C-alpha positions as CSV (number, residue, x, y, z in Angstrom):
1,X,-0.8,56.0,-25.3
2,X,1.7,53.6,-26.9
3,X,5.3,53.6,-24.5
4,X,8.1,54.1,-26.6
5,X,10.8,51.9,-26.3
6,X,14.8,52.4,-26.2
7,X,16.3,50.3,-28.6
8,X,19.3,48.1,-27.4
9,X,22.5,48.2,-29.2
10,X,23.4,44.4,-29.1
11,X,26.5,45.1,-30.8
12,X,28.0,46.9,-27.9
13,X,26.5,44.4,-25.4
14,X,28.5,41.4,-27.6
15,X,31.6,43.5,-27.4
16,X,31.3,44.3,-23.7
17,X,31.3,40.6,-22.8
18,X,33.5,39.2,-25.3
19,X,35.8,42.0,-23.8
20,X,35.0,41.2,-20.2
21,X,34.3,45.2,-19.7
22,X,31.6,46.5,-18.0
23,X,28.3,47.4,-19.7
24,X,26.7,50.8,-17.6
25,X,23.5,51.9,-18.3
26,X,22.7,55.3,-16.2
27,X,19.5,57.3,-15.6
28,X,18.3,59.7,-13.1
29,X,14.8,59.9,-13.1
30,X,14.2,56.2,-13.8
31,X,10.9,56.5,-16.1
32,X,9.0,53.1,-16.9
33,X,11.0,53.2,-20.7
34,X,14.3,53.3,-18.7
35,X,12.8,50.0,-16.5
36,X,12.0,48.5,-19.5
37,X,15.4,49.0,-21.2
38,X,17.4,47.7,-18.3
39,X,15.1,44.4,-18.6
40,X,16.0,44.4,-22.2
41,X,19.4,45.0,-21.9
42,X,19.7,41.9,-18.6
43,X,17.8,39.8,-21.2
44,X,20.4,40.0,-24.2
45,X,23.3,40.1,-21.9
46,X,22.1,36.5,-20.3
47,X,20.9,35.3,-23.6
48,X,24.4,35.8,-25.0
49,X,26.7,34.2,-22.0
50,X,23.7,31.3,-22.1
51,X,22.8,31.9,-18.9
52,X,18.7,32.8,-19.6
53,X,17.6,31.0,-16.6
54,X,18.5,33.6,-14.5
55,X,16.4,36.2,-16.3
56,X,13.0,35.7,-14.4
57,X,14.7,36.2,-10.8
58,X,17.5,38.7,-12.0
59,X,14.9,41.1,-13.5
60,X,12.9,41.0,-10.5
61,X,16.4,41.5,-7.9
62,X,17.4,44.2,-10.6
63,X,13.9,46.2,-10.4
64,X,13.9,46.0,-6.9
65,X,17.5,47.3,-6.6
66,X,17.4,50.0,-9.1
67,X,13.9,51.4,-7.5
68,X,15.7,51.2,-4.0
69,X,18.5,53.1,-5.5
70,X,16.3,55.9,-7.2
71,X,14.0,56.0,-3.7
72,X,17.4,56.7,-1.7
73,X,18.5,59.8,-4.1
74,X,14.6,60.9,-3.5
75,X,14.9,61.0,0.2
76,X,18.4,63.2,-0.1
77,X,16.3,65.8,-2.1
78,X,13.1,65.7,0.0
79,X,15.3,66.0,3.2
80,X,17.1,68.8,1.8
81,X,13.9,70.6,1.1
82,X,12.4,70.0,4.5
83,X,16.2,71.0,5.9
84,X,16.1,67.8,7.7
85,X,19.5,66.3,8.5
86,X,18.8,62.9,7.0
87,X,21.9,61.3,9.0
88,X,20.1,62.3,12.2
89,X,17.9,59.4,13.7
90,X,15.1,61.4,15.1
91,X,15.3,64.0,12.2
92,X,15.5,61.0,9.7
93,X,12.1,59.4,11.4
94,X,10.1,62.9,11.4
95,X,10.9,63.2,7.7
96,X,10.0,59.5,6.6
97,X,6.6,60.2,8.2
98,X,5.3,62.0,5.3
99,X,8.2,61.1,2.6
100,X,6.1,58.7,0.5
101,X,2.9,60.6,0.1
102,X,4.7,63.7,-0.6
103,X,6.7,62.7,-2.8
104,X,4.4,60.3,-5.2
105,X,2.0,63.3,-4.8
106,X,4.4,65.9,-6.6
107,X,7.0,63.1,-8.4
108,X,7.6,65.3,-11.2
109,X,8.9,68.3,-9.0
110,X,11.1,65.8,-7.0
111,X,12.7,64.1,-9.8
112,X,13.2,67.4,-11.9
113,X,15.4,68.4,-8.6
114,X,16.9,65.2,-8.6
115,X,18.3,65.6,-12.3
116,X,19.4,68.7,-11.4
117,X,21.6,67.6,-8.6
118,X,23.0,65.1,-10.6
119,X,21.9,62.2,-8.5
120,X,22.3,59.2,-10.6
121,X,21.5,55.5,-10.5
122,X,24.1,53.1,-12.5
123,X,23.3,49.8,-13.2
124,X,26.5,47.8,-14.4
125,X,26.8,44.4,-15.8
126,X,29.8,42.4,-16.5
127,X,31.2,38.8,-17.3
128,X,34.4,37.3,-16.3
129,X,35.7,33.8,-15.2
130,X,32.3,32.3,-15.7
131,X,30.9,34.5,-12.8
132,X,28.3,37.4,-13.7
133,X,28.7,40.6,-11.6
134,X,26.0,43.2,-11.4
135,X,26.3,46.5,-9.6
136,X,23.9,49.1,-8.7
137,X,25.5,52.4,-7.7
138,X,23.6,55.5,-6.8
139,X,24.8,59.1,-5.8
140,X,24.1,59.3,-2.2
141,X,25.7,57.6,0.9
142,X,24.1,55.5,3.1
143,X,23.4,56.9,6.7
144,X,24.7,54.5,9.4
145,X,21.6,53.2,10.7
146,X,20.5,52.3,7.0
147,X,23.4,50.7,6.2
148,X,22.7,48.6,9.6
149,X,18.7,48.3,8.8
150,X,19.8,46.4,5.4
151,X,22.3,44.3,6.9
152,X,19.4,43.2,9.6
153,X,17.2,41.9,6.4
154,X,20.5,40.3,5.1
155,X,20.7,38.0,8.1
156,X,16.9,37.8,8.3
157,X,16.6,36.2,5.2
158,X,19.3,33.7,6.1
159,X,16.5,31.7,8.6
160,X,14.6,31.0,5.6
161,X,14.9,27.9,3.5
162,X,13.0,29.3,0.6
163,X,10.9,32.2,-1.3
164,X,7.5,30.8,0.0
165,X,8.6,30.5,3.3
166,X,9.9,33.9,3.6
167,X,6.9,35.3,2.0
168,X,4.6,33.8,4.2
169,X,6.2,34.8,7.6
170,X,6.9,38.2,6.4
171,X,3.3,38.8,5.3
172,X,2.2,37.5,8.6
173,X,4.2,40.0,10.4
174,X,2.2,42.9,11.3
175,X,4.7,45.3,9.8
176,X,5.6,43.3,6.6
177,X,9.1,44.5,7.1
178,X,11.6,43.9,4.6
179,X,9.8,41.8,2.0
180,X,11.2,43.1,-1.0
181,X,14.6,43.1,0.1
182,X,14.2,39.4,2.0
183,X,12.8,37.9,-1.1
184,X,15.1,39.4,-3.1
185,X,17.8,37.5,-1.1
186,X,16.2,34.3,-1.4
187,X,15.5,34.3,-5.1
188,X,19.4,35.1,-5.3
189,X,20.3,31.9,-3.7
190,X,18.1,30.0,-5.5
191,X,19.7,30.8,-8.8
192,X,23.4,30.3,-7.3
193,X,24.3,33.3,-5.0
194,X,25.5,33.4,-1.5
195,X,25.0,35.9,1.0
196,X,28.8,36.3,0.6
197,X,28.7,37.4,-2.9
198,X,25.9,39.8,-1.7
199,X,27.4,43.5,-0.9
200,X,26.0,46.8,0.1
201,X,28.4,49.9,0.8
202,X,28.9,53.3,0.4
203,X,32.2,54.8,-0.9
204,X,33.7,57.9,-2.6
205,X,30.1,59.3,-2.1
206,X,28.1,56.6,-3.5
207,X,26.1,53.7,-2.1
208,X,27.0,50.6,-4.3
209,X,25.5,47.0,-4.2
210,X,27.1,44.2,-5.8
211,X,25.9,41.1,-6.8
212,X,28.1,38.0,-8.1
213,X,26.6,35.1,-9.4
214,X,28.6,31.8,-10.8
215,X,27.3,30.7,-14.3
216,X,24.8,27.8,-13.9
217,X,26.0,23.9,-13.3
218,X,25.0,22.7,-16.7
219,X,27.1,25.3,-18.7
220,X,29.9,24.7,-16.5
221,X,29.8,20.9,-17.6
222,X,28.6,21.9,-21.3
223,X,32.1,24.3,-21.4
224,X,34.1,21.9,-19.8
225,X,33.1,19.1,-22.2
226,X,33.4,21.4,-25.6
227,X,36.8,22.3,-24.6
228,X,38.1,19.2,-24.3
229,X,36.7,18.6,-28.2
230,X,38.0,21.6,-29.2
231,X,41.5,20.7,-27.7
232,X,41.4,17.9,-30.0
233,X,40.5,19.9,-33.1
234,X,43.3,22.1,-31.9
235,X,45.7,18.9,-32.3
236,X,44.5,18.6,-35.8
237,X,45.6,22.3,-37.0
238,X,48.8,22.4,-39.2
239,X,52.1,22.5,-37.2
240,X,54.0,25.6,-37.4
241,X,56.0,26.2,-40.6
242,X,59.1,23.8,-40.5
243,X,61.3,26.9,-41.7
244,X,60.3,29.4,-38.8
245,X,60.4,26.7,-36.6
246,X,64.0,25.9,-37.4
247,X,65.1,29.4,-37.2
248,X,63.5,29.8,-33.8
249,X,65.5,27.0,-32.6
250,X,68.5,28.6,-33.6
251,X,67.7,31.7,-31.9
252,X,67.1,29.9,-28.8
253,X,70.8,28.3,-29.3
254,X,72.9,30.4,-27.2
255,X,75.7,29.0,-29.3
256,X,74.4,30.5,-32.5
257,X,75.8,33.0,-34.5
258,X,74.0,36.5,-35.5
259,X,74.9,35.6,-38.8
260,X,74.0,32.1,-39.1
261,X,70.5,33.5,-38.0
262,X,70.3,36.0,-40.5
263,X,71.8,33.4,-43.4
264,X,69.1,31.0,-42.7
265,X,66.6,33.8,-42.9
266,X,67.8,35.0,-46.3
267,X,67.5,31.3,-47.5
268,X,64.0,32.0,-47.4
269,X,62.9,33.9,-50.1
270,X,59.6,34.6,-49.4
271,X,60.2,35.0,-45.3
272,X,62.8,37.6,-45.7
273,X,60.5,39.9,-48.1
274,X,57.9,39.4,-44.9
275,X,60.2,40.2,-42.2
276,X,61.8,43.1,-44.0
277,X,57.9,44.5,-45.0
278,X,57.1,44.1,-40.9
279,X,60.7,45.7,-40.0
280,X,59.9,48.8,-42.6
281,X,56.3,49.2,-41.4
282,X,55.1,52.2,-40.1
283,X,54.7,50.7,-36.6
284,X,58.8,50.7,-35.8
285,X,59.0,53.9,-37.5
286,X,63.0,53.3,-38.9
287,X,64.8,56.6,-40.0
288,X,65.8,54.8,-43.4
289,X,64.6,51.8,-44.8
290,X,65.8,48.5,-43.8
291,X,67.2,46.3,-46.9
292,X,69.0,43.5,-45.2
293,X,67.9,40.7,-42.8
294,X,71.3,41.1,-41.0
295,X,70.5,44.7,-40.3
296,X,67.1,43.8,-39.3
297,X,68.2,41.4,-36.6
298,X,70.8,44.4,-35.2
299,X,67.9,46.9,-35.2
300,X,65.2,45.0,-33.7
301,X,67.1,42.3,-31.7
302,X,66.9,38.8,-31.6
303,X,63.8,38.5,-29.4
304,X,62.5,40.9,-32.1
305,X,63.2,38.9,-34.8
306,X,61.7,35.7,-33.1
307,X,58.6,37.4,-32.6
308,X,58.3,38.6,-36.0
309,X,58.9,34.9,-36.9
310,X,56.3,34.2,-34.9
311,X,53.6,36.6,-36.4
312,X,54.7,35.7,-39.9
313,X,54.1,32.0,-39.0
314,X,50.9,32.8,-37.6
315,X,49.9,34.6,-40.5
316,X,50.6,32.0,-43.0
317,X,49.2,29.3,-41.5
318,X,45.7,31.2,-40.5
319,X,44.9,34.2,-42.8
320,X,44.8,32.3,-45.8
321,X,42.1,29.9,-44.2
322,X,40.1,33.5,-43.2
323,X,38.8,36.0,-45.3
324,X,37.8,38.3,-42.5
325,X,39.8,41.5,-43.4
326,X,37.9,43.3,-40.7
327,X,39.4,41.3,-37.7
328,X,42.9,40.8,-39.4
329,X,42.6,44.8,-39.6
330,X,42.0,45.2,-36.3
331,X,44.9,43.2,-35.0
332,X,47.0,45.1,-37.2
333,X,45.9,48.4,-35.4
334,X,46.3,47.0,-31.8
335,X,49.4,45.7,-32.8
336,X,50.6,49.5,-34.3
337,X,48.9,51.0,-30.8
338,X,50.9,48.6,-28.6
339,X,54.1,49.2,-29.7
340,X,53.7,52.6,-30.1
341,X,52.1,53.1,-26.7
342,X,54.8,51.2,-25.4
343,X,57.4,53.2,-26.6
344,X,55.7,56.0,-24.8
345,X,54.9,54.7,-21.8
346,X,57.2,51.6,-21.0
347,X,60.4,53.6,-22.7
348,X,62.6,51.7,-19.6
349,X,61.5,48.3,-20.7
350,X,63.1,46.8,-23.5
351,X,61.4,43.6,-23.1
352,X,57.9,45.2,-23.1
353,X,58.5,47.2,-25.9
354,X,59.8,44.0,-28.2
355,X,57.0,42.1,-27.3
356,X,54.3,44.5,-27.7
357,X,53.7,44.0,-31.5
358,X,53.4,40.4,-31.7
359,X,51.5,40.1,-28.9
360,X,49.2,43.0,-30.2
361,X,48.8,41.1,-33.9
362,X,48.4,37.5,-32.1
363,X,45.8,38.8,-29.2
364,X,42.9,37.7,-31.1
365,X,44.3,34.3,-32.2
366,X,41.2,32.4,-31.2
367,X,38.7,35.1,-32.7
368,X,40.9,34.2,-36.3
369,X,41.0,30.3,-35.9
370,X,37.1,30.3,-35.5
371,X,36.4,32.4,-38.8
372,X,39.2,30.4,-40.3
373,X,37.9,27.2,-39.4
374,X,37.0,24.9,-41.9
375,X,32.7,24.1,-42.3
376,X,33.9,20.5,-42.0
377,X,35.3,21.1,-38.6
378,X,32.2,23.4,-37.5
379,X,29.9,20.5,-38.6
380,X,31.7,18.5,-36.3
381,X,31.6,20.9,-33.3
382,X,27.8,21.0,-34.0
383,X,27.5,17.2,-34.2
384,X,29.5,17.4,-30.7
385,X,27.0,19.3,-29.3
386,X,24.0,17.3,-30.2
387,X,25.9,14.2,-28.8
388,X,26.3,16.1,-25.6
389,X,22.7,18.3,-25.6
390,X,24.9,21.3,-25.4
391,X,22.5,24.2,-26.6
392,X,23.1,25.7,-30.1
393,X,23.6,29.0,-28.4
394,X,26.4,28.1,-26.6
395,X,28.4,26.9,-29.5
396,X,27.3,30.0,-31.6
397,X,28.5,32.2,-28.7
398,X,31.6,30.2,-28.6
399,X,32.2,30.4,-32.1
400,X,31.8,34.5,-31.8
401,X,34.6,34.6,-29.7
402,X,32.9,34.8,-25.8
403,X,36.1,32.1,-24.8
404,X,38.6,32.9,-27.7
405,X,41.3,33.8,-25.1
406,X,41.4,30.5,-24.0
407,X,41.1,29.0,-27.5
408,X,43.6,31.1,-28.8
409,X,46.1,30.1,-25.6
410,X,45.7,26.3,-26.2
411,X,46.6,26.7,-30.2
412,X,49.7,29.1,-29.0
413,X,50.9,26.1,-26.6
414,X,50.5,23.8,-29.4
415,X,52.8,25.8,-31.6
416,X,55.0,26.2,-28.8
417,X,55.2,30.0,-28.4
418,X,57.1,31.7,-25.5
419,X,55.0,32.3,-22.3
420,X,54.3,35.8,-22.6
421,X,52.5,35.3,-26.2
422,X,50.5,32.5,-24.7
423,X,49.6,35.0,-21.6
424,X,48.7,37.8,-23.5
425,X,46.4,36.1,-25.8
426,X,45.0,34.1,-22.5
427,X,44.6,37.2,-20.7
428,X,44.2,40.0,-22.7
429,X,40.3,40.6,-21.7
430,X,41.4,40.2,-18.2
431,X,45.2,41.7,-17.5
432,X,44.5,41.3,-13.6
433,X,44.7,37.5,-13.5
434,X,47.7,37.4,-16.1
435,X,50.8,36.1,-14.1
436,X,52.7,38.8,-12.2
437,X,55.9,38.9,-14.7
438,X,53.5,39.2,-17.8
439,X,51.1,41.5,-16.4
440,X,52.3,44.6,-17.7
441,X,52.7,43.8,-21.2
442,X,49.0,41.7,-21.0
443,X,48.0,45.1,-19.9
444,X,49.4,47.0,-22.3
445,X,47.9,44.9,-25.1
446,X,44.4,45.2,-23.0
447,X,44.9,49.1,-22.9
448,X,45.5,49.0,-26.8
449,X,42.8,46.9,-27.6
450,X,40.6,49.3,-25.7
451,X,41.9,52.6,-27.5
452,X,41.1,50.6,-30.9
453,X,37.6,50.0,-29.8
454,X,37.2,53.2,-28.0
455,X,37.8,54.8,-31.5
456,X,35.5,52.7,-33.1
457,X,32.7,53.9,-30.7
458,X,32.1,50.3,-29.4
459,X,33.3,51.0,-25.9
460,X,33.0,54.2,-23.4
461,X,36.0,55.6,-21.3
462,X,34.0,54.3,-18.1
463,X,33.8,50.9,-19.1
464,X,38.1,50.5,-19.3
465,X,39.9,48.9,-16.4
466,X,40.8,51.7,-13.5
467,X,43.6,49.3,-12.7
468,X,45.2,49.6,-16.1
469,X,44.6,53.2,-16.3
470,X,46.4,53.7,-13.5
471,X,49.3,51.4,-14.4
472,X,49.8,53.7,-17.4
473,X,49.2,57.1,-15.2
474,X,46.0,57.9,-17.3
475,X,43.6,59.7,-14.9
476,X,41.6,61.9,-17.3
477,X,38.9,61.2,-19.8
478,X,40.3,63.7,-21.5
479,X,44.1,62.5,-21.4
480,X,43.1,59.1,-22.5
481,X,40.8,61.1,-25.3
482,X,44.1,63.1,-26.3
483,X,45.9,59.9,-26.6
484,X,43.3,57.9,-28.9
485,X,43.2,60.7,-30.9
486,X,47.1,60.9,-31.9
487,X,46.8,56.9,-32.1
488,X,44.2,57.2,-34.6
489,X,45.6,59.8,-36.7
490,X,49.3,58.6,-36.9
491,X,47.9,55.2,-37.9
492,X,46.0,56.3,-40.9
493,X,48.7,58.9,-41.6
494,X,51.4,55.7,-41.7
């Protein structure tokens, strides 16, 4: 009988990597096809972050941990059926005498009970800050003595220098106790993980095993080298439009009069048209159309006008070079969502509201630059990769936007954007790492981006940063879905 293979959605994996959000697989009975699926997801995930060298070791470790999680769930069902208290050491020892034989002889029965009881195993993969985080959760808490035994095995693994030594010593042991876990720890150490980055804990009715592995040394060296090359490429990008730079200078000058600023803007017919178009767009929901720059300045404020000028300038510099309508549509939608979220969830924070639209519009600047890059520039980067012996896959993943936050921030700095915009561009996928003063607006843009991606069925509610949801008092999936529906309907209506 040919085993059915579950199809992997590579687009969702790429989206999760680019957004720095967890990629989650949930199972209740862990059939063989699900193990194969998890392995396929891991392989594509590691390929997309250029860490294929970890696959063999991580594949073994993931199988070991997932099987252990499933076994722990099965134990809870078995002990319940036998009316034994799994938290009592004596009853635990009694139950374990026949656990393996009884469950293997009637595995379908126990798996069916496991599913009905909702005892899941969740595997989560995430990449952020050049590290891979893997979590395995199962719906059953460890007993104290189980927890102690696991940590005894971890301690035992530390006395061995290599996998080979560990296997030799443990196979010579009459019990062969803890072979799988000890070998797993040694494999993880071999691919860069330290004991400090291996955690086993119980929380909220779950057992959680967490692995954190740094990217390989060669990857970090290659990214560092290419980043320096990108800096040179960024220096070659055109300067921010002179007329906009001049107006921004006026806005920044405390001696400037509102009338002088409005007059300077009005002297540029094209800029005036674009600015009024933005002010009158659905995002700002004006009760009546705005027809003059003087009125626009009064309505939006100097900070808002400055932000809109940055938006227009960026579009003028980049949009003519990029034919990617889908990407610009995404940016406009995030800007719209961000502004409306700010008005509803940050009503007392005028600065956050004023910054929300431009930050939403420009958050993906790094991606847009890659899309807009002239073929000659891309060819130069390929040549640099060859000269530095950097893999083509690393280049392709950078072009796909894996590190677009850093690239976009470099460009924003070159164009002398305000620190808040630079920060949002750099940290919009990792708001927890943003500077404290910009964390709220960065979290807002992250949330707007997640709402758009959720509406496009690219992410699930469970993948969204819980710290951000908490910041904006979103506590339930139903609440999130309601906001998502309202934003989506309002956007397409306007």
